[in-house]
N, C-alpha and C positions, 0 to 999 in steps of 0.2 A: 440743262439748269443748272446753273450756278448754283453750289456746296451751300450750307447756312453756315456759316465760321462757329467753330467747338468757341463755348465760350470760357474764359476761365475760371479755376475752380476761385469760390470765395465762399467766407462763411454762412452755418445755417443761421439763418434767424429761430427756428427751430430748435425743438428734441428731437429723436430717433423714433422713426415710423413703426406701426405694430409690425409683427415680426408677420404673423399671418394678412398676409392683405390678398384682396381679394382683387385678382386681374383678368376678368369672363373669362375667355376661352378657355388663356393660360393659366390657370388654375389649372386647368387637368395638365397639362405640362408639369410637375414639377420640375423647382429646377432652383438650387440654391440662392442666396445670396451673395456670398463668394463664387460664384461662376458667370452670372452676370454682371457682375461687378465687372469679371476680366473680360467679357464679352464687349460691356462696354469702351472698357481701356485699349482691347484690341482695339475696334472703328477706330476712337480720338487718334491712338499714334499710326495707324494706317493712314488719315488723314490728313495727320501733320506732313508723313512723307511723301502724301501724294504726287505733289510736283517733282518731286525726284522721279519716284515710278514713271511719273506716264511720261516723262522724258525719254525712258530708260526700253519703255514701249515703244513708240513712236520709233527709234531705234530698232527695236526688234521687229517691228510689222513693215518699217520698211528691207531691213534683211531678208528675210523671209520673203512677199513679195518682189524683191529678183532674185530670188533663186535660179527658176525656171528661164530668163533670161538672161542671166548671168553662164547656165550652163550654157546655154547654144549659143552666144556670142562669144567670142575669146578676147581678150585684151583690158591690160588696164585703164585703158584711154576711154571703155566702155562701163567698166564698174564705176570712172567718175562719173561718167554721163549721166547714169542711170542714177547714181545716186541724188544727185543735186537735182535732176529733175522730181525726183520722190519729196526731198527738201524742201524747194517752191511749193508744191504741193501742199503739205502740211505746214508752210508758212502762209499759204494764202488762204488754209480753211482755219488757222489757230487766230489771224487778223480778223475775218469774217466772225467766228463766234464771239471773239473780243465786243464788238459792236455794241450798241446801245441798243439800236433798234431791233438786230436780233438775238438781243438777250432777253428785250421786252417780247419777240413775239415768242421765244420760248415758254418765255411766264405764261403769256396765254394762249398756250396751247395744254400747259399741264392744270394750270388753274381759273381758268375763263379771263375773260376782260374784267378790270373794275368793274364792283359790281353795282357803283355809283355815277357811273357815266364822269360829266367830267371833277365832278369832287373825288373821283380817288375810289381808297375802299379797298379791301382784299377782294380776290379773285373769285368772279360769281360763283364757281364752281364750288368753291372752297367756301363761299360761305353757307352757299347751300347744304355741303356737307354739316357743316357746322350744323344748323339749323334742324336737321335728322339727328344727329346722333350726341344731340345736344340732352336729353333726357337720357342716354343712357350711361353716360361721364358723372358719376356721385363721389367728390372729394370732401372727405371729414379732417376737420383741422384739430390743434388744441385754439386754447382759445388765443394762444398769443399768436399765431402763426394765421387764427383766422382774422384779427386785430386788421395783420397786415394787409392778407387778400381783402377786408374791405375796404381800407385803405385805398389799396389798386383800384380796385372798380369804382370807391370814390373818385380816384385824379379821371380816370380811362372815361368819364362819364361828360368832363369837361375839357379832357385835351382834345381825346377825339373828335367834338363836331367843331374847334378851330380849326383842326389838320385838316379835315378836311372842307371848312369853309375859304381855307386858304388856296387852298387846289382851285374849290371850285371857283373862287373870284379871278385867282389870274386867268383860267382856262376862258374867262368871259371877256377879260380883257384884250387879252389875243385876239379875240374872235371882232374886240370893236365896241364892246356893248358899251353903254353911256353909265359914269359914275354916279350919278343917282340911281340909276335902278336898283344894282347889284345889290343892295342889303334887303326889298323889294323883291329877289330872284331867290339869294340861297334863304328866307325864309320859308318860299314855297317850295326849293329842295328842301330842305331839312325836315320838311312836314310829311315831303315823299319819301322820304329815306327813313323816317320814322314807321312807314309805312308799309314800309316793304318788306313782302310777307312768302311765307313759300310752309307749306301744308297747314295752314289757319293759323302760321305766328309771325305773328309782325316781329321787323326789328326792336320796337322798342320793346315790347314782352322777352325775349328774348337777352335784352341787356337788363331787363330787370328782374323776372325769374332765375333764367342761369347767368349771372354775373362772371363766373370762376369759368365755364363755357367759353365765354369771348376772348380771355384772357388766356387760354392754354389749348383748345381745341384748333384751332388756323393752323399753330407754329407744331405741333405735338403733327398734323398732317401733311404740311407745307414739309417738315426735316425729314420725310420719307425719301428727301432725295438724299439723303447721305448715303445709304445704305445702294441708291443705284450707282456706286462708286465701283464698287465690286465686278460692272461691266466691262471694267477696263482688263479685267484679266481675261474674262470671256468671251474681248473679240478677238484679242490674240491669241487664244485657244484657239478659238474656231477658224481661225487665218490658217494655224500652223497644222491643224487637223484637215484644212481644205484642199492643202498645198498637198500635205503625203496621200489624200486618198486620189488627188488627181493624179500626182506623181506615182501610184497603181503600190506606193510602198504602205498606205495606211488602209483603213477598213471605215466604211459608213456607220459599224457596230460603236467604231468610240466615237465620233461624232454622235449618238445617240445619248452614249451614257457621260458625255460631255454636258448635251443640253439640260438630262434631269438630274445632276449634280448643282449644274449653276441656276436653275427651277426651284428645288429643295434646299440651297444656300441663300439665294437671294428673299426666296417668301420667309422662311425662318430669321433670317439676320432683320427683315422686314418687323416681322410681330415681335421680335422680344426686344429691342431696342427702345424699338417707340413704344412699347408699351410698357415695360419696365422700369424706361425714364419719367412716368407719371410714379414713380416714388420717388420723385425727387423735383422739383417747380422752381429754373430761374424768373424772377421779374425780369419781364426783357420789356425793357423799356428805354425810347430811343436818347441820344444823349441829349444833353442842355442845349449847345450852340444848336443842334439838329432843328432839336422843338424848337429853336427862338425863331430860325428861317424862315418855320411852317407856322408861322400864323400864333403862340402859344407864349405872349409875351406877360404874362402875367405873373410877377415875382414868389409869390406864396407855390405858386403850380410848380413853378421853377425848385425849388426850394423841396416841394414834396416831391418830387422828379432824383432829387440830389442824394436824400433820406432815402428813397424805396430804390433805387437804380442798383440790378447788378446782385442782391440780396437773393437768398435762396428758405425756400420754406419746403416741408416735409409735411406730410399727409400721414393723418393717424390713420386712414384706413382709405383704399381705393377701389370702387365700384366702375369695371368696363364690363358696359351690354352691349350686346352683338353688333347693335345699329353703328356702336361707333368702329369696332372695326371690322365690316362693310365697308364703313368708309374709309377706312385705313386703305384696304386692299384697291378702292377701288379708285383712291388719289397714286397709291404707289405705282398700280401698272397706269396711268396715266403717262406717271410721270416718268416711269420706265421705259414706255413707249414710244412717247418725243422721243429723249435722250439715247434710247438703242437705235432710231429709226437715222438720227444726225452721225451716228455713230459709223451704223452700217454705210451709208451716203458718200461718207469720207473714204471709209474701209474701201469701197468700189471705184471713189478713183482712183486712191494708189494702185489695184490692181489699175485699170483702165489704162494710169498714165507708164507704168510697168509694162503693158503689154503695147502700146503705142511706140513706146524707144526700144523696144525689140525689135520689134516690125522694123521699124524705121531704119534700124541700121543691120536686117539680113535677116532678121528673124523668120523660118518658118511658118508652114499654116496651122501646124501641129502646137506651136506655141501659141496661138490666138484661141486652140481647142482648148488648151493647160488652162489658161487664167481664165477661160470660159467658165470650165466647171469649179473653178476654188471661189469666183461669184457666187456663183449657183450655194454653193455650202455654207458662203459666208451668206446672204440672205435664208436661205431656208433653215441655218441653225438662229437665227434673230426670229425668225417667224417662230420657232418652232420653244425658244425660249421663255416668248411671253405667254404661251400654252401652259407652256410647264410651271412659270411660275402660278396662274392663276389659278391649275388647278389643285396646285398643294397648297396653295392657302386656301382654296377651299376646303380643303380635307381637315386641316388644322383648328379649320372654324368651328367643324360640326366632327371633332377629333371622338365624339362619343360613339356617334351613329356610324361612324366610316372605322372602325376600331375593327368590329367583330367582323363587316365583310374583307379586310383587305388583311385579318387572319385569316380567314377562314381560303376565302384566295391563294393564299401564301401557303399554305396546306395542302392544296387543291396542284396548284405548280411544281411543287415538292415533293409529294409522294409518288409520281411516277419515275421522277429521279434515284428517290430510295428505293424500291422496288427492282430498281436495273443493277443499283449497285450491289443488294442483294443478291442476286440472281449473277450477274455476273464478274464482281466484285470487281466496275468500273462502270462510268459515268460516259456515256458517248467514249468515240471513236477520236473523231476532232475534239479538238477545245473550243475552235472557234465557231465550228455548231452549238457546243454549249453553251458556250455563253451569248449568241445570239436567240438560243433557246430559253436562257434565262432572262435576258432582255422582253424579250416577245411577252411570254410572261407575266415579267413586272408589267406592260403598259395592259394587258388581261386583268389585271390586278386592280391599274388605277380606276378602269374601265366600271368592274364591279361595285368598287367603294364611291365612284361621282354620280355613276343608278340610284346607288342608295343614296344618297345625299339629293340630286333630282328628287327624287319619292320621294321623301321627309317634306320636305320645301315646297313641290306642290300639294299634298295630302296638309300640309299647315294652312296656307292661304286656301281652299277647297272649304276648310271650316268656318259655320257660321259666326 
């Protein structure tokens, strides 16, 4: 999924937000403003450097993938041949990834097809998520910023129908529909759009009662793609650990540790980066030129666009409820699944290419077995990351409910080790076995915490 660009810094339109901001489940995890600012800056800095880092990661991936084949087949000519083949695969995958049709397909997998058919609109899944979470997103502004948000809502009421109408009319013209019937068709379509409903709430009611949600929630949720960029490093690390395990120099425990670490990192980054971004809001309005080409021709509207575009406002209070975080996890998990599946497919293609070139130039059957083991690790690690991300996200959402079981599980897992140390003066005879026991113990702790969350949620659903 294409990452949303980091906006340039612009002046704030209003004053400073309140120091004590309610951020839903994140209120349970106290974090200083300075720390959250550092996290945001670190992610922004990484995204700026990402093109260079991705190039370095690709070079490192090709080097790792080629190691087994280069160890078995000697000769500089073979090194040149295998790197040329791998580079060709990278170029083909990169070209396919940049195709508009592929990019749109990826967007549909993550966010759904356009909610309003030929008229376009945001993805249907993203719109349903907005419907579900809108009541749990409450923003309070000072008088100055409230006026700006009201102006943004009024602008949206006029600009959105114009853009949707333009897309609808263009789609009908491509289908050969008679020009004289376009306005009547659009009038019927617009009424259907306004009556689009989910969970008893229509699109018209959503725009009327939750104007702030329309302009914020879809972007907040879709911007979760930025944290998926961390998968760049995960894929490289899983490839390296897979090679070491296949070569007999690495441990499966290291792969488990990698999956757990990145699951925690991705879940934490998604919650912190996206939720704390709610403390400041950029008025995201398309450029005047783009709007002019997509049906917005009223000069007064375009002047209002120029006046509001790029301004930042800061809520004095932000209340984010559990439904918002539930949708955040659902959207982020779908984005991560799509992104990770494509990256894993590309990595497996690289591995298969290296294996094919190695076998073509005299590699043995053992070489193919090594590459099969590397493929196995890459695929299993990707699946494990998705599970780890979801489980950590569940724990973060229910941090109070899971804290007690986690602490009790840690105590239960640690007491036997402490007792062994007090009695013998050491913990185990083999450090590797001790580490394996600790990892297995952590799985037990995680299972205990998850069981507690499931129990609480089922109990809540069964209440009258």
